[in-house]
N, C-alpha and C positions, 0 to 999 in steps of 0.2 A: 899563283903557286899555292898559297895557303888554302884556297878552295879545293884544289886537287887533293891535298893531303887530308882535308876534312872528309871529302867524299870517300876516299879509300878507307878511312877509319869507320865510317858508318855502314859499310857494306858487310853483309854476312857472307862467309865463305859458302860457295855453292854446295859443297858436301855437307856442311852443317845445316844448311837450309833443307836439303833433301832428308837428312836424318830427322830434323824436327817435324817435317811434313809426315814422314813415316810414323813417328811417335804420336802425332796427332791422330792419324788413321787408326793406329793400334788402340789409342785411348777411346776413340769412338766405338771401336769394335767391342771393347770390354764394357763400355757404357751400355751398349745394346744388350750384351749378355746379362749384366746386372739388372737392367730394366726388365728383360724377359723373365729373369729369376723372380723379381718382385711380382710381376703380373701373374705368373704361374703359381706362385706361392699363395696369392690371394684367392685363386680359384678353388683352393681346398685340396683334400687328399694329399697332404704334404707330410712326409716322414720327417720327424724331428730326430736328430742324432747329435751327439757331442763330437766336437772336433778332436781327433787324436792328438796326443801331446807332441807327436813328431812334427806337426805343422807349427807348433809354437817354437820348437827347437829350430826348424828350418827358417823361421822368421828372424830369430836372433842371428843365425848364420849369415843370412843375406845382408843384414845390417852390418855385420862385421866385415863382410866382403866389400861392401860399398865403402866403408871407412878405409879399408886397405887400398883400394884402387885410388881413392882420393889422396891418401898419403903417398902412394907411388907417383902420381902425377905431380904432386907438390915437390917431391924430391927430384923428379926428372927435371923440372923447371929450375930448381936450385943447383943442379949439376951434381947431385949426390947419387952417383951411379949404383953403388951397393944397395942403398935403401930403396931406390927406385925399383930395382930388380927384385929385392926381397919382398916388398909389399905387393908387387905385381904377381909374383908366384903365390903369395898368400891369398890374394884375392881369387885367383884361379882355383886353388884348392878349396877355399870356402864356397865358391860358386858351384863346384862339382858336388860338394857336400850338401848344398842346398837341394840339388836335384835328387841326390840319394835319399835325403830325409823326406822329400816329397813322395818318393816311391814307397818308403817305409810307412808314411801316413796313408797312402792309398791301400797298401796291403792291410793295415790295421782297420781301415774302414771296411774293406772286403770281409775281414774276419768277423766284424760286427754284423754282417749281413747287408751292408750297404754296397750295392753293385750297380753297374751300368744298366742292367736289364730290369731292375726292380722299380722302385718309386722314382719319379722324375727328379726329386730333390737330390738324390745321389748322383743322377746323371748330370745335373747342373754343376754339382760340386766337382765331379771329375772333369767335366768340360772346361770350367773356368780355371781350375788349378792346372790341368793338363796343357791347355793352350798357353798359359803363362809359362809353364816349364819349357815349352818349345821355344818361346822367346828368350828365355834364360839360356838355353842351349845355343841360340844364335849369338848371344853376348859372349858366351864361353868360346865360341869359334873365333870371334873377333879378338878376344883376349889372348887366345893361343897365337894368333898372327902377331899381336903386339909383343908377346914373349919371344917369338922367333926373331922379330926385329931387334928386341932388346939384347939378345944373345948373339945374333949373327952380324949385326951392323956395328961399326965403330961408334962409340958413345960420343955423339956430338949433339948439341941442342940447336936445331934449326926450326924456322917457322913451320916448314912442312911437317916435320916430325911432331912438333907441338900440336898442330892442327889434327894430325892423324890420331895421335893418342887421345886428344880431347874428344874426338868422336866416340872412341871406345868408352871413355869415362862417362860421357853424357848418356850414352845408351845404357851403361851398367847402372847408373843412378836411376835412370828411368824405370828399368825393370824392378829395381829395388822399391821405389816409391809405388809402382803399380802393384806389387805384391802387398805392400802395407795397406793400400786402399782395399784390395780384394780380401785380405785377411780380416781387416776390421769389418768390412761389409758382411762377410760370411759369419762372423761371430755375432754381430748385432742383428742380423736378419733371422735369427732363430726364433 
């Protein structure tokens, strides 16, 4: 009997395993992008440009959003419905703000003369930050579903609901850490 309980404890939920496998694939894709960036940069003919302040602001915003979703999950597990919903909505608003500030950053780059058709350095910047923004939008979609569940379902704490919300939280932290890696990479690679 004890062996059966131990085996159940050591198993990862299939949805969590699928999420982690997807995050590993996404990590490899961005690893390939940054490797190609380094190789192409070493080839020469690379336009140097400063990163607009909007990208610094968006970085602070996504960190705050990650903190909010963490607090939301913590409050959900404690049974504090009001704070759970408050922080979840806050995380969504901040996540949307991140994408808006990314857009503002792209328009500031374009105003500086850095576009997709010009030097490959600009193209790489738009590619890396744009593909990341698409992954953030996927996380926002998952967060919207979590908000719909938060407001349409009776507030009860079940293993299924904890697992479901945990998937959203894990993915959101992933896109946050991924952006921090990309942001630091783009700053130091100049």
